[in-house]
C-alpha positions as CSV (number, residue, x, y, z in Angstrom):
1,M,12.6,20.8,-6.7
2,I,12.6,19.6,-10.3
3,R,16.2,18.3,-10.1
4,F,15.5,16.6,-6.8
5,L,12.4,14.8,-8.2
6,L,14.4,13.8,-11.3
7,R,17.2,12.3,-9.2
8,R,14.7,10.5,-7.0
9,L,12.8,9.1,-10.0
10,V,16.1,7.7,-11.5
11,S,17.0,6.1,-8.3
12,A,13.5,4.7,-8.0
13,V,13.8,2.9,-11.3
14,G,17.0,1.3,-10.1
15,I,15.5,0.2,-6.8
16,V,12.5,-1.4,-8.5
17,M,14.8,-3.3,-10.9
18,V,16.9,-4.6,-8.0
19,V,13.7,-5.8,-6.3
20,A,12.6,-7.5,-9.5
21,A,16.0,-9.2,-9.9
22,T,16.0,-10.3,-6.3
23,V,12.5,-11.9,-6.6
24,F,13.5,-13.5,-9.8
25,L,16.6,-15.1,-8.2
26,L,14.7,-16.2,-5.1
27,F,12.1,-17.9,-7.2
28,Y,14.7,-20.1,-8.9
29,A,16.1,-21.1,-5.5
30,L,12.9,-23.0,-4.9
31,P,13.0,-26.8,-5.5
32,R,9.7,-26.9,-7.4
33,D,9.7,-26.9,-11.2
34,P,6.9,-24.6,-12.4
35,A,6.8,-26.2,-15.9
36,R,6.4,-29.7,-14.4
37,A,3.7,-28.4,-12.0
38,F,1.7,-26.9,-14.9
39,C,2.2,-29.9,-17.2
40,G,0.7,-32.4,-14.7
41,K,1.7,-35.8,-13.3
42,L,1.3,-37.7,-16.6
43,C,3.3,-35.1,-18.6
44,L,5.3,-36.6,-21.5
45,P,9.0,-35.4,-21.8
46,E,8.3,-33.8,-25.2
47,N,5.4,-31.8,-23.8
48,L,7.5,-30.7,-20.8
49,K,10.2,-29.5,-23.1
50,L,7.7,-27.6,-25.2
51,L,6.2,-26.0,-22.2
52,R,9.6,-25.0,-20.8
53,H,10.3,-23.3,-24.2
54,E,7.0,-21.5,-24.2
55,M,7.7,-20.3,-20.6
56,G,11.2,-19.2,-21.6
57,M,12.7,-21.5,-19.0
58,D,15.1,-23.2,-21.4
59,L,17.3,-20.1,-21.4
60,P,19.9,-19.1,-18.9
61,I,18.5,-17.3,-15.9
62,W,20.1,-14.0,-16.8
63,Q,18.6,-14.1,-20.3
64,Q,15.2,-14.9,-18.8
65,F,15.4,-11.8,-16.6
66,L,16.5,-9.6,-19.5
67,A,13.6,-10.9,-21.6
68,W,11.2,-10.1,-18.8
69,A,12.7,-6.6,-18.4
70,Q,12.5,-6.1,-22.2
71,G,8.8,-7.0,-22.1
72,V,8.1,-4.4,-19.5
73,V,9.7,-1.7,-21.6
74,V,8.9,-2.5,-25.2
75,G,6.7,-5.6,-25.2
76,R,7.4,-9.3,-25.9
77,D,6.4,-12.3,-28.0
78,F,5.5,-15.5,-26.3
79,P,5.8,-18.7,-28.5
80,G,2.4,-20.4,-28.7
81,V,0.7,-17.6,-26.8
82,G,1.0,-14.4,-28.8
83,R,2.2,-10.8,-28.5
84,C,2.1,-8.8,-25.3
85,E,2.4,-5.1,-25.6
86,A,4.3,-2.9,-23.1
87,P,4.2,-2.8,-20.2
88,C,4.2,-6.6,-20.3
89,F,4.7,-8.4,-17.0
90,G,4.5,-11.8,-18.7
91,Y,1.9,-14.6,-19.2
92,S,0.6,-16.6,-16.3
93,F,0.4,-20.2,-17.4
94,A,-1.2,-21.1,-14.1
95,K,-4.2,-18.9,-14.8
96,G,-4.0,-18.7,-18.6
97,E,-4.1,-14.9,-18.5
98,W,-1.8,-12.0,-19.2
99,V,-0.3,-10.8,-16.0
100,T,-0.8,-7.1,-16.7
101,E,-4.5,-7.5,-17.5
102,T,-5.1,-9.6,-14.3
103,V,-3.2,-7.2,-12.1
104,L,-5.0,-4.1,-13.5
105,D,-8.3,-5.9,-13.0
106,R,-7.6,-6.6,-9.3
107,L,-5.8,-3.3,-8.6
108,P,-8.9,-1.1,-8.0
109,V,-9.9,-3.2,-5.0
110,T,-6.5,-2.9,-3.3
111,V,-6.2,0.8,-4.1
112,S,-9.7,1.6,-2.9
113,L,-9.1,-0.4,0.4
114,S,-5.7,1.2,1.0
115,L,-6.3,4.9,0.1
116,G,-9.8,5.0,1.6
117,G,-8.5,3.5,4.8
118,A,-5.6,6.0,4.8
119,V,-8.0,8.9,4.6
120,V,-10.1,7.6,7.5
121,I,-6.9,6.9,9.5
122,L,-5.5,10.4,8.9
123,T,-8.8,12.1,9.7
124,V,-9.4,10.2,12.9
125,G,-5.8,10.1,14.1
126,I,-4.8,13.7,13.4
127,G,-8.1,15.0,14.6
128,A,-7.9,13.1,17.9
129,G,-4.2,14.2,18.3
130,M,-5.0,17.8,17.7
131,L,-7.9,17.7,20.1
132,A,-5.8,16.0,22.8
133,A,-3.1,18.6,22.4
134,A,-5.6,21.5,22.6
135,K,-7.2,20.0,25.7
136,R,-4.0,18.9,27.4
137,G,-4.5,17.6,30.9
138,T,-8.3,17.2,30.6
139,W,-10.5,14.1,30.4
140,I,-10.6,14.5,26.6
141,D,-6.8,14.2,26.5
142,S,-6.9,11.1,28.7
143,L,-9.7,9.5,26.7
144,A,-7.9,10.1,23.3
145,T,-4.6,8.7,24.7
146,S,-6.2,5.7,26.3
147,L,-8.2,4.8,23.1
148,S,-5.1,5.1,21.0
149,N,-3.2,2.7,23.3
150,I,-6.0,0.1,23.1
151,G,-6.3,0.4,19.3
152,G,-2.5,0.1,18.8
153,G,-2.5,-3.4,20.3
154,M,-5.2,-4.9,18.1
155,Q,-4.9,-6.8,14.8
156,I,-7.0,-6.7,11.7
157,F,-7.9,-10.4,11.8
158,F,-9.6,-9.7,15.2
159,V,-11.0,-6.3,14.7
160,G,-12.4,-7.1,11.2
161,P,-14.6,-10.0,12.0
162,L,-15.7,-8.3,15.3
163,M,-16.9,-5.2,13.4
164,V,-18.7,-7.3,10.8
165,F,-20.5,-9.2,13.5
166,V,-21.4,-6.1,15.5
167,L,-22.1,-3.5,12.8
168,S,-23.5,-5.8,10.1
169,D,-24.9,-9.1,11.6
170,T,-26.1,-7.8,15.0
171,L,-27.1,-4.1,14.6
172,G,-27.6,-4.1,10.8
173,L,-26.2,-0.7,10.5
174,L,-23.9,-1.5,7.5
175,P,-23.9,-4.3,4.9
176,R,-21.2,-6.9,4.9
177,P,-18.0,-5.7,3.1
178,R,-18.2,-6.0,-0.7
179,Y,-16.4,-4.3,-3.5
180,T,-18.4,-2.4,-6.1
181,E,-16.8,-0.5,-9.0
182,F,-16.8,3.2,-8.2
183,G,-18.0,4.1,-11.7
184,D,-20.9,1.7,-11.4
185,N,-22.3,2.9,-8.1
186,P,-20.2,5.3,-5.9
187,A,-22.6,5.0,-3.0
188,K,-22.3,1.1,-2.9
189,W,-18.6,1.4,-3.4
190,F,-18.4,3.7,-0.3
191,I,-20.8,1.7,1.9
192,G,-19.3,-1.7,0.9
193,L,-15.8,-0.7,2.1
194,L,-16.7,1.4,5.1
195,I,-16.3,-1.5,7.7
196,P,-12.8,-2.4,6.4
197,W,-11.8,1.3,6.5
198,I,-13.1,1.7,10.1
199,A,-11.3,-1.5,11.1
200,L,-8.0,-0.2,9.6
201,S,-8.5,3.1,11.4
202,V,-8.9,1.4,14.7
203,I,-5.5,-0.3,14.3
204,F,-3.4,2.5,12.7
205,Y,-4.9,5.8,14.0
206,S,-3.2,5.4,17.4
207,N,0.2,6.2,16.0
208,Y,-1.1,9.5,14.5
209,T,-2.9,10.4,17.7
210,R,0.1,10.1,19.9
211,L,2.5,11.5,17.3
212,T,0.3,14.6,16.5
213,R,-0.2,15.3,20.2
214,S,3.4,15.0,21.2
215,M,4.6,17.1,18.2
216,L,2.0,19.8,18.8
217,L,3.0,20.1,22.5
218,E,6.6,20.4,21.4
219,Q,5.8,23.1,18.9
220,F,3.9,25.1,21.5
221,N,7.2,25.6,23.4
222,E,9.1,26.7,20.3
223,D,10.4,30.3,20.4
224,Y,8.6,31.4,17.2
225,V,5.2,30.1,18.5
226,R,5.7,31.8,21.9
227,T,6.8,35.0,20.1
228,A,3.7,35.0,17.9
229,R,1.5,34.6,21.0
230,A,3.4,37.4,22.8
231,K,2.7,39.7,19.8
232,G,-1.0,39.3,20.3
233,M,-1.9,36.5,17.8
234,S,-4.8,34.4,18.9
235,R,-4.4,30.8,20.0
236,R,-6.3,29.6,17.0
237,T,-4.0,31.5,14.6
238,T,-0.8,30.3,16.2
239,F,-2.1,26.8,16.3
240,F,-2.9,26.4,12.6
241,R,-0.5,28.8,11.1
242,F,2.7,27.9,13.0
243,A,2.4,24.9,15.4
244,W,0.3,22.7,13.2
245,R,2.5,23.0,10.1
246,G,5.7,22.3,12.2
247,A,4.2,19.2,13.7
248,M,3.1,17.7,10.4
249,I,6.6,16.7,9.1
250,P,6.9,13.6,11.3
251,V,3.2,12.8,10.7
252,V,3.8,12.9,6.9
253,T,6.8,10.6,7.3
254,Q,4.8,8.1,9.3
255,F,2.0,8.2,6.7
256,G,4.4,7.4,3.9
257,I,5.5,4.3,5.9
258,D,2.0,3.2,6.8
259,L,0.6,3.6,3.3
260,G,3.3,1.2,2.1
261,V,2.3,-1.1,4.9
262,L,-1.4,-0.8,3.9
263,L,-0.5,-1.8,0.3
264,G,1.8,-4.6,1.3
265,G,-0.5,-5.8,4.0
266,A,-3.5,-6.1,1.7
267,I,-3.1,-9.9,1.8
268,V,-4.4,-10.2,5.4
269,T,-7.0,-7.4,5.1
270,E,-8.5,-8.7,1.9
271,L,-8.6,-12.3,3.2
272,T,-10.3,-11.1,6.4
273,F,-13.1,-9.3,4.6
274,G,-13.3,-11.6,1.5
275,L,-12.2,-8.9,-1.0
276,H,-10.7,-10.1,-4.3
277,G,-7.7,-7.8,-4.8
278,L,-4.0,-8.1,-5.2
279,G,-3.7,-9.8,-1.8
280,E,-5.7,-12.8,-2.9
281,L,-3.9,-12.8,-6.2
282,V,-0.4,-12.9,-4.7
283,T,-1.5,-15.7,-2.4
284,Q,-2.6,-17.8,-5.4
285,A,0.6,-17.0,-7.1
286,F,2.7,-18.3,-4.2
287,T,0.6,-21.4,-4.1
288,N,1.0,-22.1,-7.8
289,T,4.6,-21.0,-8.0
290,D,3.5,-18.4,-10.6
291,L,6.7,-16.4,-11.3
292,P,5.2,-13.9,-13.8
293,M,2.3,-13.0,-11.5
294,L,4.6,-12.7,-8.4
295,L,7.0,-10.5,-10.4
296,G,4.2,-8.3,-11.7
297,I,2.6,-7.7,-8.3
298,T,6.0,-7.2,-6.6
299,V,7.3,-4.7,-9.1
300,L,4.0,-2.8,-9.0
301,S,4.0,-2.7,-5.2
302,A,7.7,-1.7,-5.0
303,G,7.2,1.0,-7.5
304,A,4.1,2.4,-5.6
305,I,6.0,2.4,-2.3
306,V,9.1,4.1,-3.8
307,M,6.9,6.8,-5.5
308,I,5.1,7.3,-2.2
309,N,8.4,8.1,-0.5
310,V,9.3,10.5,-3.3
311,V,6.0,12.4,-2.8
312,V,6.5,12.5,0.9
313,D,10.0,14.0,0.6
314,A,8.6,16.6,-1.8
315,L,5.8,17.5,0.6
316,Y,8.3,18.4,3.3
317,A,9.1,21.7,1.5
318,V,5.4,22.4,0.9
319,I,4.4,21.9,4.5
320,D,7.4,23.7,6.1
321,P,9.1,26.5,4.2
322,R,12.2,26.1,6.3
323,V,12.9,22.7,4.5
324,R,15.1,23.0,1.4
325,L,15.3,20.1,-1.0
326,S,18.7,19.5,-2.7
């Protein structure tokens, strides 16, 4: 297990660096000059030259990327700005802020939205799938399957405003979505994000309902489950001790993919509910051609997705003892 995790972590670092280099190169393929955009329409040539030096854009592109990577590892000095300690993702001239501080300030919103939504999705999706499998052929099975088909065809920009209108504006059951720091008031943090979590669960839970149901029904026909039942084990015992564990491998795999989608799709979700997280930040960075901000958010997102996949692979052996990591 330890050797497997070490190998995956080394490969993860390589993947993140490739992603960072790709974004860096794609940025310089754009026709817009960031330095000229920041300097303004009436910018004098000498001011433009100074700004390009402060931004590090007077160096060859490979040296600029190496300087950025050095800042992430050991920190970096910016002429006319100051010293940025590691991990330093650069300085945003568009916002006049250090990228690391800005990203860390917005990160709790996106993490709360994604992880909280993931918990609700798993709870509703797996629970409905288990219930449908246990009540196969009944009206409960038909209802759970039908609802999952309906939810799978919806989008967040439709479900989100609809839930705000119904649950908040019309019925007054919940306040409009708003982010509150967890440390300041856990209750307001929970209530303020409940509508976005419910909206995400409506869209994503359908995959888990169908997948859990189909995998459990498949596990019921496995020889080891049928043998356990023949030896006198109760249906509940065989369900949770054998069938459920065998059915969770595909579910965990799907969760690793969807959690990455939740993090990457925070742009649409945050804009839908008016939450100020990384999604809003990356939109502003694209608009302003803000390379340091784009790189910082991209590397952070890529690193999170890669680490999620490493954890998912490690969970295989925990869930199913038959799985061996090598």
